[in-house]
C-alpha positions as CSV (number, residue, x, y, z in Angstrom):
1,M,-9.9,-28.0,6.7
2,F,-10.3,-25.9,3.5
3,P,-11.3,-27.1,1.0
4,A,-13.7,-29.6,2.5
5,H,-15.1,-30.4,-0.9
6,R,-13.8,-32.5,-3.7
7,G,-14.7,-32.7,-7.4
8,P,-14.4,-31.0,-10.7
9,Q,-16.4,-27.9,-9.7
10,V,-14.6,-24.5,-9.8
11,A,-13.1,-23.3,-6.5
12,I,-11.0,-20.3,-7.5
13,I,-10.8,-18.1,-10.6
14,E,-8.0,-15.7,-11.1
15,A,-9.7,-12.6,-12.6
16,A,-6.7,-11.2,-14.4
17,T,-5.5,-14.4,-16.1
18,G,-8.8,-16.4,-16.2
19,A,-7.0,-19.4,-14.7
20,V,-9.3,-21.8,-13.0
21,V,-8.6,-24.1,-10.0
22,T,-11.1,-26.9,-9.3
23,Y,-11.7,-28.3,-5.9
24,D,-9.8,-31.5,-6.8
25,E,-6.8,-29.4,-8.0
26,L,-7.0,-27.1,-5.0
27,A,-7.0,-30.1,-2.6
28,M,-4.0,-31.6,-4.4
29,R,-2.0,-28.3,-4.4
30,V,-2.7,-27.7,-0.7
31,S,-1.7,-31.2,0.2
32,G,1.5,-30.8,-1.8
33,R,2.4,-27.6,0.1
34,V,1.8,-29.0,3.6
35,P,5.3,-30.6,3.9
36,W,6.8,-27.2,3.0
37,A,4.6,-25.5,5.6
38,R,5.6,-27.9,8.4
39,R,9.2,-26.7,8.1
40,F,8.2,-23.6,10.1
41,S,7.1,-23.3,13.7
42,G,5.8,-19.8,13.1
43,V,5.1,-17.8,10.0
44,W,4.5,-14.2,8.9
45,R,3.3,-13.7,5.4
46,S,1.6,-11.0,3.4
47,S,-2.0,-11.9,2.4
48,E,-2.2,-9.4,-0.4
49,C,-2.8,-12.6,-2.3
50,G,-1.5,-11.4,-5.6
51,P,-4.3,-11.9,-6.6
52,R,-3.0,-15.4,-7.4
53,S,-4.3,-18.8,-6.5
54,N,-0.8,-19.9,-5.2
55,R,-1.1,-17.3,-2.4
56,V,-4.4,-18.9,-1.3
57,V,-2.8,-22.4,-1.6
58,D,0.0,-21.3,0.7
59,L,-2.4,-19.9,3.3
60,L,-4.5,-23.0,3.3
61,A,-1.5,-25.2,3.5
62,L,-0.1,-23.3,6.5
63,I,-3.4,-23.6,8.3
64,E,-3.6,-27.3,7.5
65,A,-0.1,-27.8,8.9
66,D,-1.1,-26.2,12.2
67,V,1.3,-23.3,11.6
68,T,0.5,-19.9,13.1
69,T,0.2,-17.5,10.2
70,S,0.0,-13.7,10.5
71,L,-1.7,-11.8,7.7
72,I,-0.6,-8.2,7.3
73,D,-1.0,-5.3,5.0
74,P,2.0,-5.1,2.7
75,S,1.5,-1.4,2.2
76,L,2.4,-0.5,5.8
77,N,5.5,1.5,6.3
78,H,8.7,-0.4,6.9
79,D,9.4,0.9,10.4
80,L,6.1,-0.6,11.6
81,I,6.7,-3.9,9.8
82,D,10.2,-4.0,11.4
83,A,8.7,-3.4,14.8
84,W,6.3,-6.3,14.3
85,I,9.0,-8.6,13.1
86,R,11.1,-7.8,16.2
87,A,8.1,-8.5,18.4
88,Y,7.2,-11.8,16.9
89,R,10.5,-13.2,15.4
90,P,8.9,-15.1,12.5
91,E,10.6,-18.0,10.8
92,L,9.2,-17.0,7.4
93,V,8.2,-13.7,5.8
94,I,6.6,-13.8,2.4
95,G,5.4,-11.1,0.0
96,L,6.8,-8.0,1.7
97,A,9.3,-6.0,-0.3
98,D,12.7,-5.7,1.5
99,H,11.6,-8.1,4.2
100,D,11.3,-11.4,2.5
101,R,13.4,-14.1,4.2
102,A,13.1,-17.7,5.1
103,V,14.8,-19.7,7.8
104,D,14.8,-23.5,7.6
105,V,14.2,-24.4,11.3
106,G,13.9,-28.1,10.5
107,A,11.3,-30.8,11.1
108,D,12.2,-31.2,14.8
109,N,10.9,-27.7,15.5
110,V,7.4,-28.3,14.3
111,T,4.8,-27.4,17.0
112,V,1.1,-28.0,17.0
113,T,-0.5,-24.6,17.6
114,T,-3.8,-23.3,19.0
115,D,-3.6,-20.1,16.9
116,A,-4.2,-20.6,13.2
117,V,-4.3,-17.0,12.0
118,L,-3.3,-13.7,13.5
119,L,-5.1,-10.6,12.1
120,A,-4.2,-7.1,12.9
121,T,-6.8,-5.2,15.0
122,S,-8.5,-2.4,13.1
123,G,-6.7,0.8,13.6
124,S,-3.4,-0.8,14.6
125,T,-0.5,1.7,14.1
126,G,2.5,1.6,16.3
127,N,1.3,-1.3,18.6
128,P,2.0,-4.8,17.2
129,K,-1.3,-6.1,18.3
130,F,-3.1,-9.1,16.7
131,V,-6.3,-11.0,17.1
132,R,-5.6,-14.7,17.7
133,L,-8.0,-16.9,15.8
134,S,-8.1,-20.7,16.0
135,R,-8.9,-23.2,13.2
136,S,-12.2,-23.8,15.0
137,N,-12.9,-20.0,14.9
138,L,-12.4,-20.0,11.1
139,L,-14.5,-23.1,10.5
140,S,-17.3,-22.0,12.8
141,N,-17.6,-18.5,11.3
142,A,-17.4,-19.9,7.7
143,E,-20.3,-22.2,8.5
144,Q,-22.3,-19.5,10.2
145,I,-21.9,-17.1,7.3
146,A,-22.7,-19.7,4.7
147,N,-25.8,-20.6,6.6
148,A,-27.0,-17.1,7.1
149,L,-26.5,-16.0,3.5
150,G,-27.6,-19.4,2.0
151,I,-24.3,-19.8,0.2
152,G,-24.1,-23.0,-1.9
153,P,-22.2,-24.6,-4.9
154,G,-24.0,-22.3,-7.3
155,H,-22.6,-19.1,-5.8
156,R,-19.5,-17.2,-7.0
157,A,-18.1,-14.3,-4.9
158,F,-16.2,-11.4,-6.4
159,A,-13.4,-11.4,-3.8
160,H,-11.8,-8.0,-4.1
161,L,-11.3,-7.3,-0.4
162,P,-7.8,-8.2,0.9
163,L,-7.3,-11.3,3.0
164,F,-5.5,-9.5,5.8
165,Y,-9.0,-7.9,6.5
166,S,-11.3,-10.3,8.3
167,Y,-14.2,-9.5,6.0
168,G,-12.1,-10.4,3.0
169,L,-10.8,-13.6,4.6
170,S,-14.3,-14.7,5.5
171,I,-15.5,-14.4,1.9
172,L,-12.9,-16.9,0.9
173,T,-13.5,-19.3,3.8
174,S,-17.3,-19.2,3.8
175,H,-17.5,-19.9,0.0
176,L,-14.9,-22.7,0.1
177,F,-16.7,-24.2,3.1
178,A,-20.0,-24.2,1.1
179,G,-18.5,-25.7,-2.1
180,A,-19.0,-22.3,-3.9
181,S,-16.3,-20.4,-5.9
182,V,-14.5,-17.2,-5.6
183,V,-13.1,-14.8,-8.2
184,I,-9.9,-13.3,-6.8
185,T,-9.0,-9.9,-8.1
186,G,-6.8,-6.9,-7.4
187,S,-8.8,-4.5,-9.4
188,S,-10.4,-1.3,-7.9
189,A,-14.1,-0.6,-8.1
190,I,-13.4,2.7,-9.8
191,R,-11.7,1.0,-12.7
192,P,-13.6,-0.4,-15.7
193,E,-11.7,-3.7,-15.5
194,F,-13.3,-4.4,-12.1
195,W,-16.8,-4.5,-13.7
196,D,-15.6,-6.3,-16.8
197,E,-14.1,-9.0,-14.7
198,M,-17.3,-9.3,-12.7
199,E,-19.4,-9.8,-15.8
200,R,-16.8,-12.0,-17.6
201,H,-16.5,-14.4,-14.7
202,Q,-20.2,-14.4,-13.9
203,A,-19.9,-13.3,-10.2
204,T,-23.1,-13.8,-8.3
205,S,-22.1,-11.9,-5.1
206,L,-20.4,-8.5,-4.6
207,P,-19.2,-7.5,-1.1
208,G,-18.3,-4.0,0.1
209,V,-17.7,-1.7,3.1
210,P,-19.4,1.7,3.2
211,Y,-16.6,3.4,1.3
212,H,-17.0,0.9,-1.6
213,F,-20.7,1.8,-1.8
214,E,-19.7,5.3,-2.7
215,M,-17.6,3.9,-5.5
216,Y,-20.5,1.6,-6.5
217,R,-22.8,4.7,-6.8
218,R,-20.2,6.6,-8.9
219,M,-19.8,3.6,-11.2
220,K,-23.6,3.1,-11.5
221,L,-23.8,-0.4,-10.0
222,I,-27.6,-0.3,-10.0
223,E,-27.7,0.4,-13.8
224,R,-24.9,-1.9,-14.9
225,H,-25.6,-5.0,-16.9
226,L,-24.5,-7.8,-14.5
227,P,-27.0,-10.6,-15.3
228,H,-25.4,-13.1,-12.9
229,L,-25.4,-10.9,-9.8
230,R,-27.8,-12.1,-7.1
231,D,-26.4,-10.7,-3.8
232,V,-24.7,-7.6,-2.6
233,T,-23.3,-7.8,0.9
234,Q,-22.2,-4.9,3.2
235,A,-20.2,-4.9,6.4
236,G,-17.2,-3.1,7.8
237,G,-19.1,-0.1,9.3
238,R,-22.4,1.6,9.2
239,L,-24.0,2.4,5.8
240,N,-26.2,5.4,6.2
241,P,-30.0,4.7,6.0
242,A,-30.4,6.8,2.8
243,S,-27.8,4.7,1.0
244,V,-29.4,1.5,2.3
245,R,-32.7,2.5,0.9
246,E,-31.2,3.6,-2.4
247,F,-29.3,0.4,-3.0
248,R,-32.1,-1.8,-1.6
249,D,-34.7,-0.4,-4.0
250,G,-32.4,-0.1,-7.0
251,L,-31.1,-3.7,-6.6
252,A,-34.4,-5.2,-5.8
253,A,-35.8,-3.9,-9.1
254,R,-33.2,-6.2,-10.7
255,D,-33.9,-9.2,-8.3
256,V,-30.6,-8.6,-6.5
257,R,-30.7,-8.9,-2.7
258,L,-28.8,-6.5,-0.3
259,W,-27.6,-8.0,2.9
260,I,-26.5,-5.8,5.8
261,M,-24.0,-7.4,8.3
262,Y,-22.1,-6.5,11.4
263,G,-18.9,-8.0,12.8
264,Q,-15.5,-7.6,14.3
265,T,-12.1,-9.1,13.7
266,E,-12.3,-10.4,17.3
267,A,-15.3,-12.5,16.2
268,T,-13.3,-13.9,13.2
269,A,-15.4,-11.8,10.9
270,R,-19.2,-11.5,11.3
271,I,-21.6,-11.5,14.3
272,C,-25.0,-10.5,12.8
273,V,-26.8,-10.6,9.4
274,L,-30.0,-8.7,8.5
275,P,-32.0,-10.8,6.0
276,S,-32.6,-9.0,2.8
277,E,-36.3,-9.4,3.1
278,E,-36.4,-7.5,6.4
279,L,-34.6,-4.4,5.1
280,A,-37.8,-2.5,4.4
281,E,-39.0,-2.7,8.0
282,A,-35.6,-2.5,9.7
283,V,-33.3,0.0,7.9
284,G,-30.6,0.8,10.4
285,S,-30.6,-2.6,12.1
286,V,-27.7,-5.0,11.6
287,G,-29.9,-8.1,12.1
288,Y,-29.7,-11.3,14.1
289,A,-26.9,-13.1,15.8
290,L,-25.4,-15.9,13.6
291,L,-26.2,-19.5,14.3
292,G,-24.7,-20.6,17.6
293,G,-24.1,-17.0,18.7
294,Q,-25.8,-14.9,21.3
295,I,-26.1,-11.2,21.9
296,D,-26.6,-9.6,25.3
297,I,-26.7,-5.9,26.3
298,A,-24.7,-5.1,29.3
299,E,-26.2,-2.7,31.9
300,P,-28.9,-1.4,29.6
301,D,-30.2,2.2,30.1
302,D,-33.8,3.2,30.1
303,N,-33.9,2.8,26.3
304,G,-32.4,-0.7,26.5
305,S,-29.0,0.5,25.2
306,G,-25.7,-0.7,26.6
307,E,-22.5,-2.3,25.5
308,V,-23.0,-5.2,23.1
309,M,-21.7,-8.5,24.4
310,Y,-21.4,-11.4,22.0
311,S,-20.7,-15.1,22.8
312,G,-20.2,-17.8,20.2
313,P,-17.8,-20.3,18.7
314,N,-16.2,-17.6,16.4
315,V,-15.0,-15.5,19.3
316,M,-11.2,-15.1,19.3
317,L,-8.8,-16.8,21.7
318,G,-7.4,-13.4,22.8
319,Y,-4.8,-10.8,21.7
320,A,-1.1,-11.0,21.0
321,E,1.4,-8.2,21.3
322,S,4.6,-10.4,21.0
323,R,5.6,-13.9,20.2
324,S,5.2,-14.9,23.9
325,D,1.5,-14.3,23.6
326,V,1.1,-16.8,20.7
327,N,-0.3,-20.3,21.4
328,V,-1.1,-19.6,25.0
329,G,-4.7,-21.0,24.8
330,D,-8.1,-19.4,25.1
331,R,-8.0,-16.3,27.3
332,V,-11.5,-14.9,26.7
333,G,-13.7,-18.0,27.1
334,G,-15.9,-17.3,24.0
335,L,-17.2,-13.9,25.3
336,L,-16.5,-10.7,23.5
337,A,-17.1,-7.2,24.8
338,T,-17.5,-5.5,21.5
339,G,-17.0,-1.9,22.6
340,D,-20.2,-1.0,20.6
341,I,-23.3,0.5,22.1
342,G,-26.6,-1.0,20.9
343,R,-30.0,-2.4,21.7
344,L,-32.2,-5.3,20.8
345,D,-35.7,-4.8,19.4
346,E,-38.7,-6.9,20.2
347,H,-37.7,-9.3,17.3
348,G,-34.2,-9.8,18.6
349,R,-32.6,-7.6,16.0
350,L,-29.5,-5.6,17.0
351,W,-29.3,-1.8,16.4
352,I,-25.9,-0.3,16.9
353,T,-26.1,3.2,18.2
354,G,-22.4,4.2,19.0
355,R,-19.0,3.3,20.3
356,T,-18.0,3.3,24.0
357,K,-14.8,5.2,23.1
358,R,-16.0,7.5,20.3
359,I,-16.8,10.3,22.8
360,A,-16.0,14.0,22.7
361,K,-16.7,17.0,25.0
362,V,-18.5,20.1,23.7
363,F,-18.2,22.8,26.3
364,G,-18.0,20.2,29.0
365,T,-20.9,18.0,27.7
366,R,-20.1,14.5,26.6
367,V,-21.3,13.7,23.1
368,N,-21.3,10.4,21.1
369,L,-19.4,11.0,17.8
370,D,-21.1,8.1,16.1
371,D,-24.5,9.4,17.0
372,I,-23.6,12.8,15.6
373,E,-22.2,11.3,12.4
374,R,-25.4,9.3,12.0
375,R,-27.5,12.4,12.4
376,L,-25.4,14.5,10.1
377,S,-25.7,11.9,7.4
378,E,-29.2,13.2,6.9
379,L,-27.7,16.2,5.2
380,G,-26.8,13.8,2.3
381,H,-23.0,14.2,2.4
382,T,-20.2,11.7,2.8
383,L,-18.6,12.8,6.0
384,A,-16.7,11.8,9.1
385,V,-16.8,13.3,12.6
386,V,-13.9,13.5,15.1
387,A,-13.3,15.4,18.3
388,G,-12.0,18.9,17.9
389,E,-10.9,21.7,20.2
390,D,-13.9,22.0,22.6
391,G,-16.1,21.1,19.7
392,I,-16.3,18.7,16.8
393,D,-14.6,18.6,13.4
394,V,-16.7,17.5,10.4
395,Y,-14.7,16.3,7.4
396,Y,-16.7,16.0,4.3
397,E,-15.9,14.6,0.9
398,S,-16.6,16.9,-2.0
399,N,-15.1,18.5,-5.1
400,T,-16.6,21.9,-4.1
401,E,-16.9,23.9,-0.9
402,I,-20.3,23.7,0.8
403,D,-21.2,27.1,2.1
404,G,-22.6,27.2,5.6
405,L,-22.1,23.5,6.3
406,A,-20.8,24.1,9.8
407,K,-23.9,26.2,10.7
408,Q,-26.2,23.5,9.1
409,C,-24.6,21.0,11.4
410,E,-24.9,23.2,14.5
411,R,-28.6,23.8,13.7
412,L,-29.3,20.1,13.2
413,L,-27.5,19.0,16.3
414,G,-28.7,21.9,18.5
415,L,-25.2,23.0,19.3
416,P,-23.9,26.5,20.1
417,P,-22.4,28.7,17.4
418,R,-18.8,28.0,16.4
419,T,-18.9,24.5,17.9
420,V,-18.5,22.8,14.6
421,R,-15.6,23.1,12.2
422,A,-16.3,21.9,8.6
423,V,-13.3,20.8,6.6
424,R,-13.5,19.8,2.9
425,L,-11.4,17.0,1.5
426,P,-11.3,15.6,-2.0
427,A,-11.5,12.2,-0.5
428,L,-11.8,10.9,3.1
429,P,-8.7,8.9,4.2
430,T,-9.4,5.2,4.5
431,T,-7.7,2.2,5.9
432,A,-6.6,-0.7,3.8
433,A,-9.9,-2.4,4.5
434,G,-11.8,0.6,3.1
435,K,-13.0,2.0,6.4
436,I,-12.7,5.7,7.3
437,S,-9.4,6.3,9.0
438,Y,-10.4,8.4,12.1
439,Q,-6.9,8.2,13.4
440,E,-5.5,10.0,10.4
441,L,-8.2,12.7,10.6
442,S,-7.4,13.2,14.3
443,R,-3.7,13.9,13.9
């Protein structure tokens, strides 16, 4: 499956060591690991990926051998990992401190699976719930993304997102599908080596979620000397319109394109892409459905807004909460109720306006927290909004107290006095994927 290409061109570069793996070498190494992978009928492994090419080789070999592979965050607490291991009873655990083990179950126990990869749902805590993705899902979305972004052999992605995050995994698969290359790194965007590695290895594409764009601003991405950079891609949540315009204009001045995308783990990774050339006229939109996909709005209101329904070849097979849920076939039929509220404009572009479950009550009136957060972003602060005690709590990221922020929010939203509580944090808590952790703020 991956890699589908052969030849002496570069497939993977290890940023820290400079080691290069060509497509020929990658194919040979994956092929050599397939017999090892077939010894196991089910696998759990960490996808922290090192960042080393041998972790990528193991993952590709397991998929090639039709072995169900779960990718999890190795930084999760041990009690949660133990609960997941009890629920799924894996034959192999790799890369998790104090959990590594391998059981040789023998060749007679090999099973052909429908589930290729299990990815944790965003926000998973105590519930061992995974999204079940097939080999066909992975291939389809890789092709869709490569097509939408025009990825080809001359592209080189700076793959700093973890593979247990669907966005990070899709960067790897879409580039390998297209015969492009990836630079795998474990560096953080706030460290100088991150930017040194980008320049040294001539990365042409830089991905990020909204939280990363705060780092990119602090580290002066727009002003940096990165002569090979052609594309900056954004997914993993809504980037506020002011930031979209800032990065769009600053990057365009250097002939670098900004791509806004939308997706969910349940759709393997991505659902929509807004072409860079349409950013000027459609700031706030997440663009068009990917090739072979279709978006419908369920029960639209007078403004055309309703729950976003997506159908396409990249829609998951269903969820799993224990080993008995694995390899049970397709339970959703290619249709995904996203849980997002949105509308389609006259051009067919999707605009996300909120979440079906991000709702709070303010003195008995239901309010959409995503809509509130979007409106408060006009104040120019990095913030997150959660339900409070008969009101809303606004957490903002700053080194200094902002006097009167709660009253500013109340005036902007037209809410009664003492409805908003403003709380300053040095940094907003984030998930391993770089998204704001609303669950942590709500505790």
